[in-house]
C-alpha positions, -999 to +999 in steps of 0.1 A: -107+544+072-067+546+078-046+557+052-014+577+053-015+616+054+004+638+032+031+643+056+039+602+063+041+600+027+064+629+023+083+612+050+083+579+030+094+595+001+121+615+015+135+582+034+136+561+000+110+539+018+091+544-019+087+565-048+063+589-064+062+561-094+052+531-067+023+556-054+011+567-087+008+530-098-008+520-066-033+548-073-042+540-109-046+505-095-069+512-070-087+535-099-087+507-120-105+482-090-127+512-085-138+512-120-140+475-125-167+473-094-189+500-111-176+529-095-179+563-112-156+588-090-137+597-122-147+614-152-113+606-169-081+594-153-045+606-169-024+574-164+000+585-192+003+622-180+003+610-143+030+586-146+051+611-164+045+637-136+059+610-114+090+598-130+096+637-132+088+642-091+114+613-085+141+626-110+137+657-093+140+644-057+171+625-067+188+658-078+177+675-044+145+694-057+116+691-037+087+714-044+065+713-016+048+684+010+030+676-023+059+668-045+052+631-061+017+628-044-014+618-064-041+645-063-074+645-082-091+677-097-129+684-098-142+685-132-149+721-128-112+735-135-092+735-166-067+713-170-042+720-197-048+698-228-083+685-213-119+692-217-138+708-189-173+696-187-185+706-151-203+670-150-225+682-178-233+665-213-238+704-226-200+712-225-192+678-246-183+699-274-159+721-257-122+726-264-096+713-245-081+741-221-054+758-234-040+766-200-041+753-162-066+769-142-043+791-115-054+769-086-046+737-111-011+753-122-004+758-083-008+720-077+017+712-107+043+738-096+041+724-062+049+688-078+019+670-074+005+643-096-027+653-112-044+618-121-077+627-128-107+646-131-137+635-106-168+633-110-196+661-096-230+672-092-238+688-126-225+726-126-221+720-089-257+724-084-264+702-054-252+692-023-262+653-029-241+645-058-263+628-081-252+629-119-277+613-146-251+618-170-221+597-156-232+579-125-236+588-088-207+583-064-216+565-032-203+569+000-176+542+011-196+532+040-224+520+024-229+515-015-264+523-010-260+558+002-248+589-017-213+604-010-227+640-011-221+668-034-210+684-054-177+675-051-186+639-047-163+618-070-132+639-054-140+627-020-147+590-028-113+594-046-096+603-013-116+580+007-108+546-014-072+562-015-071+568-051-057+601-045-042+617-013-063+648-017-087+666-042-091+700-053-127+709-047-152+737-046-177+748-021-206+772-029-228+760-002-210+733+013-198+715-018-166+706+001-175+701+037-210+677+028-189+648+009-163+653+037-189+644+063-203+615+043-171+601+033-153+601+065-129+631+054-117+664+066-122+693+045-115+730+044-137+758+028-114+789+030-127+823+027-140+827-007-110+849-032-082+831-011-080+807-037-082+818-073-113+804-092-102+817-127-102+790-153-132+771-134-168+770-144-187+792-120-218+786-099-223+819-078-195+842-080-205+860-043-206+823-029-179+800-048-145+792-032-121+761-037-104+741-012-093+707-005-104+671+007-082+653+024-075+632+053-065+655+083-063+693+092-025+689+081-034+677+049-055+705+044-032+727+055-005+717+033-029+718+003-043+751+009-008+769+013-001+755-021-037+766-033-038+801-021+000+810-018-005+817+016+015+802+047-006+805+077+004+801+114-020+768+116+000+754+148-028+736+170-043+758+195-047+750+233-080+731+237-082+748+273-102+778+277-109+777+239-146+795+234-163+772+212-201+787+205-231+768+197-266+779+187-297+756+191-316+776+166-319+768+129-289+745+123-297+724+150-331+721+135-344+688+124-311+668+131-311+631+125-309+614+160-274+598+154-259+635+143-274+649+173-263+622+194-228+626+179-229+662+180-234+664+220-209+637+226-183+657+209-193+688+229-191+670+263-159+654+251-143+690+244-157+704+276-141+674+296-110+684+281-111+724+291-131+737+263-155+763+270-187+754+253-206+790+251-243+788+241-256+815+218-288+824+198-283+834+162-326+836+154-320+856+124-307+827+107-343+814+105-350+844+078-324+825+054-353+803+033-372+831+031-343+858+019-334+830-005-370+818-015-366+830-050-335+813-058-309+835-040-276+847-051-271+814-067-300+813-091-292+849-101-256+845-107-258+809-123-288+822-148-259+850-160-235+826-171-258+799-184-287+819-201-273+812-235-261+774-230-296+768-218-312+784-247-292+759-275-285+729-251-311+732-224-323+692-236-292+681-223-290+696-188-300+674-155-335+689-156-333+691-118-303+715-120-319+735-150-353+742-132-332+758-104-310+779-125-338+788-147-353+803-114-326+834-119-341+848-150-370+859-129-349+878-104-350+916-109-318+939-104-338+951-075-341+916-064-306+912-066-297+943-046-318+934-021-299+899-014-268+918-011-281+941+015-298+911+033-264+893+033-242+925+044-269+928+076-266+891+084-227+894+083-225+924+105-252+905+130-229+876+129-199+896+136-216+909+166-225+875+180-195+859+175-169+888+186-155+867+213-155+831+201-124+812+188-151+790+166-186+783+157-197+745+163-223+729+145-228+696+125-214+700+091-245+684+078-281+681+093-284+641+083-263+611+079-258+602+040-293+594+024-300+566+003-303+569-035-334+553-036-346+576-014-339+605-037-359+596-071-389+618-067-382+653-073-401+667-041-380+642-022-345+653-038-353+690-033-366+684+002-336+664+011-310+689-008-322+715+011-316+699+042-285+688+033-271+723+026-288+742+050-259+742+076-230+747+058-246+772+034-248+797+060-212+799+064-209+807+026-239+833+029-221+847+059-185+847+038-169+829+062-143+798+064-150+766+079-134+729+084-153+696+086-140+667+112-150+630+110-175+630+138-186+594+134-198+574+102-211+595+075-212+625+099-190+656+105-185+684+126-183+720+114-156+740+128-167+773+113-154+811+114-163+847+100-147+863+069-107+863+072-103+838+099-091+809+082-060+805+102-079+806+135-106+778+121-073+755+111-058+761+146-092+751+166-098+724+140-065+710+147-069+710+185-103+693+182-089+668+158-064+659+184-091+658+214-113+636+193-086+613+183 
């Protein structure tokens, strides 16, 4: 799936080899072909607005002003974020009657100020509450590798928009893997930053403790370019020297129940990194096996989602995806004591992770335990919930630990998680860039 990166497109624009209008027209043509073929990556497309932004970007460039490497490049936005003049539905029918947003969400405003062309709103799991990307209201996006398999969620349409070159990058969110799962399933690179580095004002929340916003794109450098705009921070993300890097690997919990192909690809990746000088350090983190018990009643996500949804569920609960409504309603039964205990369990797990990973440059794991599931394998509720839990298992560890992580392509429909703890964003991106080079 070769396609130009942000840097390559920015260079072509700088050299006068193309224009923002030409790139935007090409993206719109690809979207049209996608729709004609039955694709459902987008909730809505702002063709008129995108072309106006592209014309403005070309005029600004001609006058000598280039706001950022994203200037003039088509970027898609997850339907979770407010975009001025547009209705934010969060992939749901329950928000159909909402008034158009009066202002951009800060993350969207930063993209606009950077000169990005906001081409459209992308499909998603309703209210971002699934790692699979199924949407009974607006259709389910499929991985470009296989039309019978899902693209992963909850940033499902965003991933497809980048994978099929309808956008150079997309703005997504990640509460338990919603950037890294579709990145893995669609052959992309995704970056989940430390929560709160990118503002989430103007976005429909799922879990205020776990939510984070970040990019899905084609390379680590593309994610870095997006992250600089979204976070407002310029990190030192120069690729580390792979030789001597301490890459920690645990065989408990995150290695349970892996698809044979995922396990084989992961071991082959570790062998390749070791052959090029990385130190693969085995460690044990048995406490992670308590996570299913800790979150058995719905965890922080159910508790915090219920707070936001409780009134909407009372008036429009019949308009929800009932699988989503069922999980949100679990939060109604959680007491203040339950919530305080959850927070204490989280702090204890974070402390243990800090002790175990003190000397690690990164923690490596399969981004997702399985390859993209077939859509027809998810028809029964019991299958849906079981597979959804397995898909979310590995990436959600990092959200629970309040960490950050990149997902790199590791073969068709599989991803390599390059993970770190709170605030280690720069180091994770440095290591991810080194691994990306090694795997090329």
